[in-house]
C-alpha positions, 0 to 999 in steps of 0.5 A, a space after each residue: 486524531 485528524 479523520 485524514 489521520 485514521 484514514 491514513 492507517 487504515 491504508 496502512 494496516 490494510 496495505 500489510 494484507 494485500 494476500 497472495 497465493 502462488 505454486 502449489 501450497 505456496 500463498 502469504 499475506 504482503 505483511 510476512 514477504 515484508 517481514 522476508 525482505 528486511 530480514 534479507 534487506 538485511 543478510 544479502 541486499 542484491 537479492 530483494 533489490 526490484 522495484 516492485 519490491 523497492 517502490 511498494 514498500 518506500 510508499 510504504 513509508 511516506 505514509 507513516 512519515 505522513 502518518 505522524 507528521 505533524 503537518 498536512 502535507 499532500 505530496 507524502 501521502 499520495 506518492 505513498 499511494 502512488 507507489 504502492 497502487 501498482 502492487 495492489 491493481 497489478 494483485 488485484 488484475 491478476 487474482 480477478 484473473 485467476 479466480 482466487 476470492 480470496 486475493 481479489 477480497 486482500 486487495 480491494 480494502 486498499 483500494 477502496 480507501 486509496 480512492 476514498 483519501 484520494 478524493 479526501 485530499 482533492 477536494 480539499 486542495 479545489 476547496 482550500 484553492 476558491 
């Protein structure tokens, strides 16, 4: 497996370990919330139709596609990252405002891996064009 595929796998894992706290005793990791969304998608699809729910899930599907696709299609990878990044940046910004260290730290791996992977893709594109 190539280095890029390992980065994509790490990105998928990091996307599941985003962490949210809200209210008094409400907290969950993204993978727990995704399971709830999939359950509701089967029983009541209209309850989960929202851009902040659907777009990140679509982004994860694109990352899975990029992971298992044999050819190197950068648009699939970039689309997956760009669909997930707004959610993580939003959670990161809110956690900074609320001084929630656990939430800040949970978003850093995904944001850092995304930046590294996008830079890697940009370097490959510049090298191929030269």
